[in-house]
C-alpha positions as CSV (number, residue, x, y, z in Angstrom):
1,M,109.1,86.4,98.3
2,S,107.9,90.0,98.1
3,L,105.4,91.3,95.7
4,L,107.3,94.5,95.5
5,V,110.1,93.9,93.1
6,N,110.9,97.3,91.6
7,E,111.1,100.0,94.2
8,K,112.3,102.6,91.7
9,E,109.1,102.3,89.8
10,L,107.1,102.7,93.0
11,L,109.1,105.7,93.9
12,R,108.3,107.3,90.6
13,F,104.6,106.5,91.1
14,C,104.6,108.0,94.6
15,K,106.3,111.2,93.4
16,T,103.9,111.6,90.5
17,V,100.6,110.3,91.7
18,V,100.2,109.8,95.4
19,P,98.2,112.8,96.9
20,E,99.6,114.8,99.8
21,L,97.6,114.0,102.9
22,K,95.8,116.8,104.7
23,K,94.5,117.2,108.3
24,D,93.1,113.8,109.5
25,E,93.6,112.0,106.2
26,V,95.3,108.6,105.6
27,L,95.6,106.3,102.7
28,I,95.0,102.5,102.7
29,A,96.7,99.7,100.8
30,M,95.9,96.0,100.7
31,I,96.8,92.6,99.2
32,V,94.2,90.4,97.6
33,A,94.0,86.9,96.1
34,R,92.3,86.2,92.9
35,K,91.1,82.8,91.7
36,K,91.7,83.9,88.0
37,Y,95.4,84.2,88.8
38,G,96.0,80.6,89.8
39,E,95.1,77.5,91.7
40,I,93.0,78.6,94.6
41,S,89.4,77.6,95.5
42,R,88.0,81.1,95.7
43,S,88.9,84.8,95.5
44,E,89.7,86.5,98.8
45,E,88.6,90.1,98.9
46,I,91.4,91.2,101.3
47,L,94.2,89.0,102.7
48,D,95.9,91.8,104.6
49,K,95.9,95.6,104.7
50,T,97.8,98.6,106.0
51,I,97.1,102.2,106.9
52,L,99.4,104.8,105.3
53,K,99.7,107.7,107.7
54,E,102.1,109.7,105.6
55,S,102.4,110.4,101.9
56,K,106.2,110.6,101.8
57,P,107.5,108.2,99.1
58,E,110.1,106.7,101.4
59,Y,107.5,106.0,104.0
60,I,105.1,104.4,101.6
61,I,107.9,102.2,100.1
62,R,108.8,100.9,103.6
63,K,105.2,100.1,104.4
64,L,104.5,98.4,101.1
65,R,107.8,96.5,101.2
66,K,106.6,95.0,104.5
67,L,103.0,94.3,103.2
68,G,104.4,92.6,100.1
69,Y,106.1,89.7,101.9
70,V,103.5,86.9,101.1
71,E,105.4,83.7,100.7
72,E,103.7,80.9,102.8
73,C,101.8,83.6,104.8
74,Y,98.2,83.0,103.7
75,I,96.0,79.9,103.6
76,D,93.2,78.9,101.3
77,F,90.6,78.0,104.0
78,N,88.7,75.7,101.7
79,T,91.7,73.5,101.0
80,G,94.2,74.2,103.8
81,Q,96.8,74.9,101.2
82,T,99.2,77.9,101.1
83,I,98.1,80.6,98.6
84,P,100.9,81.0,96.1
85,S,102.4,84.4,95.6
86,K,101.4,84.3,91.9
87,C,97.7,84.4,93.0
88,I,98.2,87.6,95.0
89,A,98.2,91.3,94.1
90,M,98.9,94.6,95.9
91,Y,96.6,97.6,95.6
92,I,96.7,101.2,96.9
93,D,93.6,103.4,97.2
94,L,94.4,106.9,95.9
95,S,91.4,108.5,97.5
96,P,92.4,109.8,100.9
97,K,90.3,108.7,103.9
98,S,89.0,110.8,106.8
99,T,89.9,109.2,110.1
100,I,87.4,111.3,112.0
101,R,84.6,110.1,109.7
102,A,85.9,106.6,110.0
103,F,85.9,106.8,113.8
104,N,82.3,107.9,113.9
105,L,81.3,104.9,111.7
106,F,83.5,102.5,113.7
107,N,82.2,103.8,117.1
108,K,78.6,103.4,116.0
109,E,79.1,99.8,114.7
110,I,81.2,98.7,117.7
111,N,78.6,100.1,120.1
112,E,76.0,98.0,118.2
113,W,78.2,94.9,118.8
114,A,78.4,95.8,122.4
115,Y,74.7,96.2,122.7
116,Q,74.1,92.8,121.1
117,A,76.6,91.2,123.3
118,I,74.8,92.4,126.4
119,T,71.2,91.8,125.2
120,S,71.4,88.7,123.1
121,D,72.5,85.2,124.1
122,K,72.9,84.3,120.4
123,F,75.6,87.0,119.8
124,D,79.0,85.4,119.2
125,I,81.4,87.3,121.5
126,K,84.3,86.1,119.3
127,T,83.0,88.6,116.8
128,F,85.1,91.2,118.6
129,R,88.3,89.5,117.5
130,K,87.5,91.1,114.1
131,I,87.7,94.6,115.5
132,D,90.7,95.5,113.2
133,T,88.7,94.4,110.1
134,K,85.8,96.6,111.2
135,L,88.1,99.6,111.6
136,F,89.6,99.1,108.2
137,S,86.2,98.8,106.7
138,A,85.2,102.1,108.3
139,L,88.2,103.7,106.8
140,A,87.5,102.3,103.4
141,R,84.0,103.8,103.5
142,S,85.2,107.2,104.7
143,T,86.6,108.9,101.6
144,S,87.4,112.6,102.2
145,R,88.1,113.5,98.6
146,Q,88.5,111.9,95.2
147,P,91.4,113.5,93.2
148,Y,91.4,111.0,90.3
149,F,89.3,109.1,87.8
150,I,90.7,105.7,87.1
151,I,90.0,104.3,83.7
152,D,90.3,100.6,83.6
153,I,90.9,99.2,80.1
154,D,90.3,95.4,80.4
155,N,92.4,94.2,77.5
156,K,95.8,94.9,75.9
157,D,94.3,96.6,72.8
158,K,96.7,99.4,71.9
159,K,94.1,101.1,69.7
160,T,91.7,101.5,72.7
161,L,94.6,102.7,74.8
162,N,95.8,105.3,72.3
163,N,92.3,106.6,71.6
164,T,91.7,107.1,75.3
165,I,95.0,108.9,75.7
166,E,94.2,111.1,72.8
167,L,90.8,112.0,74.4
168,L,92.2,113.0,77.8
169,K,95.6,114.2,76.9
170,E,96.8,116.7,79.5
171,H,94.4,115.4,82.2
172,I,96.3,112.1,82.5
173,V,98.7,111.8,85.4
174,W,99.9,108.2,85.1
175,I,99.3,105.1,83.0
176,S,99.9,101.6,84.4
177,E,100.1,98.4,82.4
178,T,98.4,95.8,84.5
179,R,98.1,92.0,84.2
180,G,94.9,92.3,82.1
181,G,95.1,95.7,80.5
182,Y,95.7,99.3,81.6
183,H,94.8,101.8,84.4
184,I,94.8,105.4,83.2
185,I,94.9,107.7,86.2
186,T,93.3,111.1,85.3
187,R,92.8,114.3,87.3
188,K,89.2,114.6,88.4
189,N,87.7,117.9,87.3
190,N,84.8,119.2,85.3
191,E,86.6,119.0,82.0
192,S,87.9,115.5,82.4
193,G,84.5,114.4,83.7
194,Y,82.8,115.8,80.7
195,I,85.1,114.1,78.3
196,I,84.7,110.7,80.1
197,H,80.9,111.0,80.4
198,N,80.5,111.8,76.7
199,N,83.1,109.5,75.2
200,L,84.0,106.6,77.5
201,N,80.9,105.7,79.6
202,N,79.4,102.3,78.5
203,K,82.3,101.6,76.2
204,E,83.0,97.9,75.8
205,N,86.1,96.7,77.9
206,I,86.3,100.1,79.7
207,E,85.3,100.7,83.3
208,I,85.4,104.1,84.9
209,F,86.1,104.3,88.7
210,S,84.9,107.7,89.9
211,K,84.2,106.8,93.5
212,Q,86.9,104.3,94.0
213,G,90.6,104.9,93.8
214,Q,92.1,101.4,93.9
215,T,94.8,100.6,91.5
216,P,97.6,97.9,91.4
217,V,100.8,99.1,92.9
218,P,103.4,99.9,90.2
219,G,106.6,98.0,90.8
220,S,104.7,95.1,92.3
221,L,103.6,91.7,90.9
222,Q,99.9,91.3,90.1
223,G,99.2,87.6,89.6
224,G,102.8,87.2,88.6
225,F,102.8,90.2,86.2
226,L,105.0,93.2,86.9
227,V,102.8,96.3,87.0
228,R,104.7,99.2,85.4
229,G,104.1,102.7,84.3
230,I,104.0,103.5,80.6
231,R,105.9,106.6,79.5
232,R,104.1,108.6,76.9
């Protein structure tokens, strides 16, 4: 089974929201498991991930189609049981990453591993098997720009949603209905930042992501719920 069940919705999202990559930039996407979605012993931060080297919608759809096949692919290491697809969600980070910056981080950290491997008998050489995880971590920490605020409304209260929409109006690029609420993707500029800072910070059930750009992929299943864009 694939988490990606509505490619037309993803295509609309890509054309509307996904930023065009510049110079050395890439995007990243990942699948995660959440204990709150179903019968697993613990939440896994990341089950799998992919690097998106282009921002063309057709390319992204192909990559996420592949990433989304999760049936009987991942194991709950505490129980040895397969993680059900209903416990898994797919995310894309809308903040482009600098590969040059990531390489500098990656190179520094791998050199540290190499130094420990040479100088310490206690260093587990098998650590190097996680080299792909270290590279992805370096990319995740190497944001080159942040084109959006993401406003996470953590419930399905339409009044909260409508009040937030009214506040931000023309700054809003996209609204997703998620499993637990809504993600409002808003252009990041001085005006939208002023509105958010003065009206939405510290509001109950609202979280502002200004430095992170992760959002559930529209057209995919998030804990069994189809993430979809809301047309205003």
